[in-house]
C-alpha positions as CSV (number, residue, x, y, z in Angstrom):
1,M,-20.6,7.2,-32.9
2,S,-21.4,3.7,-31.5
3,L,-24.7,2.8,-29.9
4,S,-23.2,2.8,-26.4
5,D,-21.6,6.2,-27.0
6,R,-25.0,7.6,-28.0
7,Y,-26.6,6.1,-24.9
8,F,-23.9,7.7,-22.7
9,A,-24.3,11.1,-24.4
10,I,-28.1,11.0,-23.8
11,R,-27.6,9.9,-20.2
12,N,-25.1,12.6,-19.5
13,R,-27.3,15.3,-21.0
14,W,-30.2,14.3,-18.7
15,L,-27.9,14.0,-15.6
16,S,-26.4,17.4,-16.2
17,N,-29.8,19.1,-16.6
18,P,-30.7,21.0,-13.4
19,R,-34.5,20.5,-14.0
20,F,-34.0,16.7,-14.3
21,Q,-31.9,16.7,-11.2
22,R,-34.7,18.4,-9.2
23,W,-37.3,16.1,-10.6
24,A,-35.2,13.0,-9.9
25,A,-34.6,14.1,-6.3
26,A,-38.4,14.4,-5.8
27,F,-39.8,11.4,-7.8
28,P,-40.3,8.4,-5.5
29,L,-38.8,5.8,-7.9
30,T,-35.5,7.8,-8.4
31,R,-35.3,9.8,-5.2
32,R,-33.1,7.3,-3.3
33,T,-30.6,6.9,-6.2
34,A,-30.5,10.7,-6.8
35,R,-29.7,11.4,-3.1
36,K,-27.1,8.6,-3.1
37,R,-25.4,10.1,-6.1
38,A,-25.5,13.6,-4.6
39,R,-23.9,12.3,-1.4
40,A,-21.2,10.4,-3.4
41,L,-20.4,13.6,-5.3
42,F,-20.3,15.6,-2.1
43,D,-18.0,13.0,-0.4
44,V,-15.6,13.4,-3.4
45,C,-15.6,17.1,-2.9
46,A,-15.1,16.9,0.8
47,G,-12.7,14.0,0.8
48,F,-9.7,16.2,1.6
49,V,-11.4,17.7,4.7
50,Y,-12.3,14.2,5.9
51,S,-8.7,13.1,5.5
52,Q,-7.5,16.0,7.6
53,I,-10.0,15.2,10.4
54,L,-8.5,11.7,10.4
55,Y,-5.0,13.1,10.4
56,A,-5.8,15.3,13.3
57,C,-7.2,12.4,15.3
58,V,-4.1,10.4,14.7
59,R,-1.7,13.2,15.4
60,L,-3.5,14.0,18.7
61,K,-3.7,10.3,19.6
62,L,-7.4,10.7,20.1
63,F,-8.0,7.0,19.5
64,D,-5.4,5.9,22.0
65,L,-7.1,8.2,24.6
66,L,-10.6,6.7,23.9
67,A,-9.2,3.2,24.0
68,Q,-8.7,3.7,27.7
69,G,-12.5,4.2,28.1
70,P,-15.3,6.7,27.2
71,Q,-14.4,10.4,27.8
72,T,-16.4,13.6,27.9
73,A,-15.6,16.4,25.5
74,A,-14.2,18.3,28.5
75,D,-11.9,15.4,29.3
76,V,-10.7,15.2,25.7
77,A,-10.1,18.9,25.6
78,V,-7.8,18.7,28.7
79,A,-6.0,15.6,27.5
80,L,-5.3,16.9,24.0
81,K,-4.6,20.5,25.0
82,L,-7.6,21.9,23.0
83,S,-10.2,24.4,23.8
84,D,-13.6,23.0,24.7
85,S,-15.1,24.2,21.4
86,A,-12.3,22.7,19.4
87,A,-12.6,19.3,21.2
88,E,-16.3,19.2,20.6
89,L,-15.8,20.1,16.9
90,L,-13.3,17.3,16.4
91,L,-15.4,14.8,18.2
92,E,-18.6,15.6,16.3
93,A,-16.7,15.4,13.0
94,A,-15.1,12.0,14.1
95,V,-18.6,10.7,15.0
96,S,-19.9,11.6,11.5
97,L,-17.0,9.6,10.0
98,E,-17.6,6.6,12.3
99,L,-14.3,7.0,13.9
100,V,-15.9,7.9,17.2
101,E,-19.3,7.0,18.8
102,R,-21.6,8.8,21.2
103,R,-22.0,7.0,24.5
104,T,-24.2,7.5,27.5
105,S,-24.0,10.6,29.8
106,G,-22.5,12.8,27.0
107,Q,-19.4,10.7,26.7
108,F,-17.6,9.6,23.5
109,G,-16.0,6.3,22.8
110,L,-14.2,4.5,19.9
111,G,-16.2,4.0,16.8
112,T,-15.8,0.9,14.6
113,L,-13.2,2.6,12.4
114,G,-11.4,4.2,15.2
115,A,-11.1,0.8,17.1
116,A,-9.6,-0.8,13.9
117,L,-6.9,1.9,13.8
118,V,-6.0,1.3,17.5
119,G,-5.2,-2.3,16.6
120,N,-3.3,-1.4,13.5
121,P,-0.5,1.1,14.2
122,A,0.9,0.6,10.7
123,V,-2.1,2.5,9.3
124,G,-1.6,5.3,11.8
125,A,2.0,5.6,10.6
126,I,0.8,5.8,7.0
127,I,-1.7,8.5,7.9
128,E,1.0,10.6,9.5
129,H,3.2,10.0,6.5
130,H,0.5,11.4,4.3
131,R,1.4,14.9,5.4
132,M,4.0,14.9,2.6
133,L,1.5,13.6,0.0
134,Y,-1.0,16.4,1.0
135,S,1.7,18.9,0.5
136,D,2.5,17.6,-3.0
137,L,-1.1,17.6,-3.9
138,H,-1.7,21.2,-3.0
139,D,-1.5,21.9,-6.8
140,P,-2.5,18.7,-8.5
141,V,-2.5,20.4,-12.0
142,G,1.0,21.5,-11.5
143,L,1.9,18.0,-10.3
144,L,0.4,16.5,-13.5
145,R,2.3,18.9,-15.7
146,G,5.6,18.3,-13.9
147,E,5.9,21.9,-12.7
148,H,6.7,21.2,-9.0
149,G,10.3,20.3,-9.3
150,Q,11.4,17.8,-6.5
151,T,8.3,16.9,-4.4
152,E,8.2,16.1,-0.7
153,L,7.7,12.4,-1.4
154,A,10.7,12.3,-3.8
155,K,12.9,13.8,-1.1
156,Y,11.5,11.3,1.4
157,W,12.1,8.2,-0.8
158,A,15.9,8.5,-0.8
159,Y,16.5,6.3,-3.8
160,S,14.2,8.5,-5.9
161,G,16.4,10.5,-8.2
162,A,19.7,9.4,-6.6
163,E,22.5,8.8,-9.1
164,V,24.2,6.0,-7.1
165,V,21.6,4.5,-4.8
166,A,24.0,1.9,-3.4
167,R,26.0,4.8,-1.8
168,L,23.1,6.2,0.1
169,P,24.0,6.5,3.8
170,T,21.9,5.1,6.6
171,E,20.4,8.4,7.7
172,R,19.0,8.9,4.2
173,T,17.2,5.5,4.1
174,A,16.1,5.1,7.8
175,A,12.7,6.9,7.5
176,Y,11.2,5.0,4.6
177,T,12.7,1.7,5.9
178,D,10.9,2.3,9.3
179,L,7.6,3.2,7.5
180,M,7.6,0.0,5.4
181,A,8.6,-2.1,8.3
182,S,5.6,-1.0,10.3
183,S,3.2,-2.9,8.0
184,Q,5.3,-5.9,7.1
185,P,3.9,-8.2,9.7
186,L,0.4,-7.8,8.4
187,V,1.5,-8.1,4.8
188,A,3.6,-11.2,5.6
189,A,0.6,-12.9,7.3
190,E,-1.5,-12.3,4.2
191,I,1.2,-13.8,1.9
192,F,2.0,-16.8,4.0
193,D,-1.6,-17.6,4.6
194,A,-2.2,-17.5,0.8
195,Y,1.0,-19.3,-0.2
196,P,2.7,-21.4,2.6
197,L,6.4,-22.0,2.3
198,D,6.6,-25.4,4.0
199,K,8.1,-27.0,0.9
200,H,10.8,-24.4,0.3
201,H,14.3,-24.4,1.7
202,C,15.6,-20.8,1.1
203,L,13.7,-17.5,0.7
204,L,15.3,-14.5,-0.9
205,D,13.5,-11.2,-0.2
206,V,14.6,-8.5,-2.7
207,G,14.1,-4.9,-1.4
208,G,13.5,-6.4,2.0
209,G,14.1,-3.3,4.1
210,D,15.1,-3.9,7.8
211,G,14.2,-7.6,7.6
212,S,10.7,-7.5,9.1
213,F,9.3,-9.7,6.3
214,L,12.0,-12.4,6.7
215,L,11.6,-12.2,10.5
216,E,8.0,-13.2,10.1
217,A,9.0,-16.0,7.8
218,S,11.5,-17.3,10.3
219,R,8.8,-17.5,13.0
220,R,6.5,-19.6,10.7
221,Y,9.0,-21.8,8.9
222,A,11.9,-23.1,11.0
223,Q,13.4,-24.9,8.0
224,L,13.9,-21.8,5.9
225,K,17.2,-20.2,5.2
226,L,16.8,-16.5,4.6
227,I,18.5,-14.0,2.4
228,L,17.8,-10.3,2.2
229,F,19.0,-8.0,-0.7
230,D,18.6,-4.3,-0.4
231,L,20.7,-1.1,-0.5
232,P,23.9,-1.5,1.5
233,A,22.8,0.9,4.2
234,V,19.5,-0.9,4.6
235,A,21.1,-4.3,4.5
236,R,23.4,-3.4,7.4
237,R,20.3,-2.5,9.5
238,A,18.7,-5.8,8.6
239,S,21.9,-7.8,9.5
240,E,22.0,-6.1,12.9
241,R,18.4,-7.0,13.4
242,F,18.9,-10.6,12.5
243,E,21.6,-10.9,15.0
244,A,19.6,-9.2,17.7
245,E,16.6,-11.5,17.0
246,G,18.8,-14.6,17.2
247,I,18.4,-15.8,13.6
248,G,21.8,-14.7,12.3
249,A,22.9,-18.3,11.8
250,R,20.2,-18.8,9.1
251,A,19.6,-15.3,7.8
252,Q,22.0,-13.1,5.9
253,A,21.6,-9.6,4.5
254,L,23.5,-8.6,1.4
255,G,23.8,-5.1,0.0
256,G,23.6,-3.9,-3.6
257,D,21.6,-2.2,-6.2
258,F,19.2,-4.5,-8.0
259,S,19.1,-2.2,-11.0
260,K,22.8,-2.9,-11.6
261,D,23.9,-5.9,-9.5
262,S,23.0,-9.5,-9.9
263,L,20.7,-10.9,-7.3
264,P,22.1,-13.6,-4.9
265,Q,21.8,-17.2,-6.0
266,G,20.7,-20.2,-3.9
267,A,17.1,-19.5,-3.0
268,D,14.2,-21.6,-4.4
269,V,11.6,-18.9,-3.6
270,L,12.0,-15.2,-4.2
271,S,9.8,-12.4,-2.9
272,L,9.1,-8.9,-4.2
273,V,6.9,-7.3,-1.6
274,R,5.6,-3.8,-2.6
275,V,8.6,-3.3,-4.9
276,V,7.5,-3.6,-8.5
277,H,4.9,-0.9,-8.4
278,D,7.5,1.6,-7.2
279,H,9.3,1.4,-10.5
280,D,8.6,2.4,-14.1
281,D,8.1,-0.3,-16.7
282,D,11.8,-0.6,-17.8
283,A,13.1,-0.9,-14.3
284,A,10.3,-3.3,-13.3
285,E,10.9,-5.5,-16.3
286,S,14.6,-5.6,-15.6
287,L,14.0,-6.6,-12.0
288,L,11.6,-9.4,-13.0
289,R,14.2,-10.7,-15.5
290,A,16.9,-10.6,-12.7
291,A,14.5,-12.5,-10.4
292,H,14.1,-15.2,-13.1
293,R,17.8,-15.5,-13.5
294,A,18.4,-15.8,-9.8
295,L,15.9,-18.7,-9.4
296,P,16.7,-22.3,-10.1
297,P,14.5,-24.5,-12.4
298,R,11.1,-24.9,-10.7
299,G,11.8,-21.8,-8.6
300,V,8.9,-19.6,-7.4
301,L,8.5,-15.9,-7.4
302,L,6.1,-14.2,-5.0
303,L,5.0,-10.8,-6.3
304,A,2.9,-9.0,-3.7
305,E,1.5,-5.5,-3.8
306,P,-1.8,-3.6,-4.2
307,M,-3.1,-3.9,-7.8
308,L,-5.5,-2.2,-10.1
309,G,-9.0,-3.5,-10.4
310,T,-9.2,-5.0,-6.9
311,P,-12.9,-5.9,-6.3
312,G,-14.3,-3.6,-3.6
313,A,-11.3,-1.3,-3.8
314,E,-11.5,0.0,-7.3
315,T,-10.4,3.6,-6.4
316,V,-7.3,2.5,-4.5
317,G,-5.1,1.7,-7.6
318,P,-5.8,4.5,-10.0
319,A,-6.7,7.3,-7.6
320,Y,-4.6,6.7,-4.5
321,F,-1.5,4.8,-5.7
322,G,-1.6,6.6,-9.1
323,F,-1.2,10.0,-7.6
324,Y,1.0,8.8,-4.7
325,L,3.5,7.3,-7.2
326,L,3.2,10.4,-9.5
327,A,4.3,12.5,-6.5
328,M,7.1,10.1,-5.7
329,G,8.4,10.6,-9.2
330,H,8.3,7.0,-10.6
331,G,6.3,3.8,-10.6
332,K,2.7,3.0,-11.3
333,P,-0.1,0.7,-10.2
334,R,-0.7,-2.2,-12.5
335,A,-3.5,-4.7,-13.0
336,P,-2.8,-8.5,-12.4
337,E,-3.1,-9.1,-16.1
338,E,-0.3,-6.6,-16.9
339,L,2.0,-8.0,-14.2
340,Q,1.4,-11.5,-15.6
341,R,2.3,-10.4,-19.1
342,M,5.5,-8.8,-17.7
343,L,6.3,-12.1,-15.9
344,Q,5.8,-14.0,-19.1
345,D,8.2,-11.7,-20.9
346,A,10.7,-12.1,-18.1
347,G,10.7,-15.9,-18.7
348,F,8.4,-17.3,-16.1
349,S,6.4,-20.3,-17.5
350,R,3.2,-19.8,-15.6
351,S,1.6,-17.6,-12.9
352,Q,-1.5,-17.5,-10.8
353,L,-3.3,-14.8,-8.9
354,V,-3.8,-16.2,-5.4
355,R,-6.6,-14.9,-3.2
356,T,-5.6,-13.1,-0.1
357,R,-7.8,-12.2,2.8
358,Q,-7.3,-8.5,2.5
359,P,-6.8,-7.8,-1.2
360,L,-7.0,-4.0,-0.6
361,Q,-3.8,-4.3,1.5
362,T,-2.0,-6.7,-0.8
363,R,-2.7,-9.1,-3.7
364,L,-0.4,-12.0,-4.6
365,I,0.8,-13.4,-7.9
366,V,2.8,-16.7,-7.7
367,A,5.0,-17.2,-10.7
368,H,6.9,-20.4,-11.6
369,K,10.1,-20.9,-13.4
370,A,10.0,-23.9,-15.8
371,A,11.9,-27.1,-15.1
372,T,13.4,-27.0,-18.5
373,R,14.0,-24.4,-21.2
374,R,10.8,-25.3,-22.9
375,Q,8.1,-23.1,-21.5
376,V,4.3,-22.8,-22.0
377,F,2.9,-19.7,-20.2
378,I,-0.5,-20.2,-18.4
379,N,-2.4,-17.6,-16.4
380,I,-4.4,-19.1,-13.6
381,D,-6.7,-17.2,-11.2
382,I,-7.5,-19.3,-8.1
């Protein structure tokens, strides 16, 4: 046993001892830490209840109601069709989670977190979408052992388990396309702030959904030609949207299956936005190789998604996305270093992890294709 293992064994024996726990909670020098750890453990235990309170607030549109101005509990009860006691219970719980605040004269108003949700409807859409994840997690041991059969999330993500994804009809792809589209403007802003596209002439967005990402690109960069590649049913929606938005002359949507079909040629920058982490290693590696083939010499790949080890959001990757993707049936969160190794194996000459303003929402790796066949791979974190 190593010295560090011995230390952890001794530490854990003390921490698991009830007598030491009581002493630490009373001793002035350890009291604050002991109480903080106890609170953290309780929050882990109660986390599901907290998420259901948030879910109820979103479903009932409580934050939209309070955005109109402070309300009494009685007002809230009438507006949300709840009993007085139920409204008071919900409001008190929301206050404890900083979603709602107490105001003067017994009224309630938006809290700091509730106000942030009002200005970010994409988060509200994700919260409502979590109903399926909660259902799949009702028996997490069974999920880990693969005993659930087809999960709710696997049914929702139409391409999950489909034998021929390119033949999926529009009605099977519409729900997840709409969900992803709701947050694309925010993600696009993060990416374009971190890596401007002024020097590029054509952007290919693979797995681009209804075109929301490319639409944001069109607004920022008038010089860009735009190509979207996604399932045929999804690409048809994107094409219709491009025409409706008046960018049909410089934006085209092509349908296909990137696991089988070659990616379109002609773009000098290619984006994979929240695509790679949805796929297992073999499929992800194949996609990165296809992206490398589609780009010309000196072409650039933008790989954007939440990643493991994000400072300040350490639980998001392994805990949230790990179990979300497990329920979905494929994919996994990856650290930047793993993604950069995969990019190297796919043929990219160098890559860099570029800082974004909201890394919890998305992180960005910019990978470069060499000008010649001779390649020296360099990892750069800027």
